BAVEX-498193 format. One record per residue (C-alpha): residue in three letters; x, y, z; residue number from 1. Coordinates in pm, 1 decimal. Each point is the difference from the previous one (the first is absolute). Last residue first. Layout:
% residues N
PT code       xx       yy       zz pos
PT  ALA        X        Y        Z NUM
...
//
This chain:
% residues 145
PT code       xx       yy       zz pos
PT  SER  -5207.4  -9114.2  12087.2 145
PT  SER    373.6     26.0     14.5 144
PT  GLY    208.2   -201.2   -248.4 143
PT  THR    226.3    299.3    -48.7 142
PT  PHE     63.0    -16.4   -373.8 141
PT  ASN    133.0    333.1   -128.9 140
PT  GLN    328.5   -138.2   -138.2 139
PT  GLN   -187.0   -307.6   -130.8 138
PT  PHE   -241.6    212.0   -204.4 137
PT  ILE    288.6    198.0   -150.7 136
PT  LEU    178.2   -327.8    -86.8 135
PT  PHE   -326.5   -144.3   -135.6 134
PT  ASP    -28.4    296.1   -237.6 133
PT  GLY    344.6    -72.6   -140.5 132
PT  LEU    -92.8   -370.0    -12.9 131
PT  ASP   -285.4     72.5   -241.7 130
PT  VAL   -319.6    197.1    -41.9 129
PT  ASP     31.7    185.8   -330.8 128
PT  GLY    -18.7    353.3   -136.5 127
PT  ASP    317.0    144.2    152.7 126
PT  ALA   -164.7    181.1    290.4 125
PT  ASP    223.0   -151.1    270.8 124
PT  LEU   -300.1   -104.7    210.5 123
PT  ASP   -195.5   -152.8   -288.6 122
PT  ALA   -241.9   -159.3    250.3 121
PT  ASN   -266.2    261.6    -69.4 120
PT  VAL   -312.2   -154.2    152.2 119
PT  GLY   -318.1    186.4    -96.3 118
PT  ALA   -158.3   -293.0   -178.9 117
PT  PRO    136.8   -333.1    119.4 116
PT  CYS    283.4   -157.5   -203.5 115
PT  THR   -128.0   -329.8   -144.2 114
PT  PRO     74.7    127.4   -353.4 113
PT  ALA    370.2      4.0     93.8 112
PT  PRO    172.5    339.5     -3.1 111
PT  PRO    149.5     81.7   -341.4 110
PT  ASN    298.0   -209.7   -105.7 109
PT  ASN    355.5    125.9    -54.5 108
PT  SER    131.9   -182.3    307.0 107
PT  GLY   -228.2   -235.2    190.5 106
PT  ALA   -377.6    -33.1     43.6 105
PT  PHE    -64.4     79.0    366.7 104
PT  CYS   -343.0    162.3     50.3 103
PT  LEU   -164.8   -280.3    202.7 102
PT  GLN    327.1    -31.5    195.6 101
PT  PHE    -26.1    362.0    111.9 100
PT  GLN   -358.2    -28.3    128.7  99
PT  VAL     86.9   -309.1    205.9  98
PT  PHE    312.5    181.0    121.0  97
PT  ASP   -214.9    287.4    129.3  96
PT  THR   -187.5   -237.3    231.5  95
PT  LEU    336.6   -152.3     96.1  94
PT  ASP    126.8    334.8    132.4  93
PT  VAL     98.5    348.7   -106.4  92
PT  ASP   -120.1    242.2    265.7  91
PT  GLY   -211.5    312.8     36.6  90
PT  ASP   -344.1   -152.5    -59.7  89
PT  GLY    -30.9    124.7   -357.2  88
PT  ASP    -95.5   -337.4   -153.5  87
PT  PHE    270.5     18.9   -267.5  86
PT  ASP    283.6     85.3    239.5  85
PT  GLY    271.7    -92.1   -252.3  84
PT  PRO    163.9    341.5     -4.5  83
PT  LEU    -93.7    179.2    324.2  82
PT  ALA   -213.8    304.5    -71.6  81
PT  ARG    116.7    319.8    165.6  80
PT  ALA   -251.0    137.7    244.5  79
PT  VAL    -75.4    368.2    -14.2  78
PT  GLY   -317.8     80.1    196.8  77
PT  ALA     40.6    375.6     -5.3  76
PT  TRP    298.1    118.5   -198.1  75
PT  PHE     10.6    338.9    176.6  74
PT  GLY   -335.2    118.3   -126.1  73
PT  GLY   -267.9   -157.5   -208.2  72
PT  VAL   -217.8   -309.4     20.1  71
PT  LEU   -178.9    -63.9   -328.1  70
PT  GLU   -279.6   -259.2     -7.9  69
PT  PHE   -146.9   -161.4   -309.8  68
PT  GLY   -309.3   -209.6    -71.6  67
PT  GLY   -211.0    294.2   -107.5  66
PT  GLY    136.2    307.1    174.8  65
PT  THR    185.0     35.1    326.8  64
PT  VAL    226.7    263.8    152.5  63
PT  PRO    176.9   -121.3    312.3  62
PT  GLY     57.0    233.2    292.2  61
PT  GLY    255.1    275.4      4.2  60
PT  ALA    361.7     90.2    -43.8  59
PT  ASP     60.6    267.3   -258.8  58
PT  PRO    -19.9   -113.1   -359.9  57
PT  GLN    321.3   -109.5   -170.8  56
PT  GLY     84.9    235.5   -285.7  55
PT  ILE    248.2   -245.3   -139.0  54
PT  THR     62.4   -299.7    221.1  53
PT  GLY    113.7   -331.9   -128.4  52
PT  SER    -32.3   -371.1     41.9  51
PT  VAL    -38.9   -253.2   -277.0  50
PT  GLU     10.0   -378.9      7.1  49
PT  PHE    -91.3   -162.1   -328.2  48
PT  SER    120.1   -362.8     -0.5  47
PT  GLY    207.2     62.6   -310.2  46
PT  GLY    159.2    329.2     96.2  45
PT  THR    105.2    133.5    338.8  44
PT  THR    -64.2    328.7    181.8  43
PT  PHE      9.4    -55.5    377.8  42
PT  MET     58.8    348.2    142.3  41
PT  ASP      4.6    308.1   -218.5  40
PT  GLY    -54.7    349.0    129.6  39
PT  GLY   -157.0    341.0    -21.9  38
PT  GLY   -103.8    251.7    260.1  37
PT  ASP   -316.0    207.2     23.2  36
PT  ILE   -158.5    255.1   -227.5  35
PT  THR   -261.0    175.3    207.5  34
PT  PHE   -316.5    202.1    -61.8  33
PT  TRP   -286.1    116.2    217.3  32
PT  SER   -353.1    117.1    -74.8  31
PT  PRO     75.6    -56.5   -365.7  30
PT  ASP   -117.7    271.0   -238.8  29
PT  PHE     29.0    -87.5   -366.0  28
PT  GLY   -186.6    233.3   -234.9  27
PT  GLY    310.7    211.0    -35.7  26
PT  ALA    286.7    -50.6   -242.8  25
PT  LEU    258.8     78.6    269.1  24
PT  LEU   -104.4   -294.8    216.2  23
PT  LEU     -7.0   -237.2   -295.5  22
PT  GLN    342.1    121.4   -110.3  21
PT  GLY    141.4    -65.2    346.7  20
PT  ALA   -141.8   -354.4      2.9  19
PT  VAL    156.4    -64.1   -340.5  18
PT  LEU    335.7    134.6    116.9  17
PT  ALA     -6.0   -205.0    322.5  16
PT  LEU    -89.0   -316.9   -190.4  15
PT  MET    279.6     65.5   -247.3  14
PT  LEU    245.9     47.8    285.9  13
PT  SER   -107.4   -327.3    161.8  12
PT  ALA     30.6   -183.8   -332.4  11
PT  LEU    347.9    144.8    -51.5  10
PT  THR    107.2   -115.3    346.7   9
PT  GLY   -136.9   -349.9    -60.1   8
PT  TYR    169.9    -17.9   -340.2   7
PT  ILE    333.0    105.2    152.4   6
PT  LEU    -33.8   -250.8    284.9   5
PT  ARG    -91.2   -278.2   -246.5   4
PT  ARG    302.2     88.3   -215.0   3
PT  ILE    221.0     -8.7    309.5   2
PT  MET   -127.6   -349.4     85.0   1
//
C-alpha cells in the first residue's frame, strides 16, 4: 500500500514536471490548465478492477468517441462491481448461478469450455473456477431478482 502511494505521488510529480516543461517550451497554449487530485480506490488484480485519479479533468459532461464514453469529474458514475453479478443487474442471484456453474471446472483446471464468453467466474483470480470462487459467489449471493 505504501509502495503504491509512493508510486502514485511520483507519477503525479512527473506529470506536473512534464506539463511545466511543455508550458515553458512554448507552442503549447492551453486556455486553462489544472492538475487535480490523485487517488486509488478499488485496485485489485485478477479480475481487473482499477480506479485512480491523476490529472482528473474538471467536472463536466461525458466525452464520447467511437464506442467509448468518458465521464470526468468527482468520480462520476462510480459503481463498484459486485463479484458474481455476471448479468450486471446489481445482485447475485440464481441467474448468475447458472452462469457460474457453466464455468465451474474444479481446482487447477481452466474454466469449463461451456463457460459463456465474457463471464469471468474466476473470482479469486487464481486461474481456475473452483470452490474458492464458489465461496466468494456464495458470500455475495442475495437471491434478489
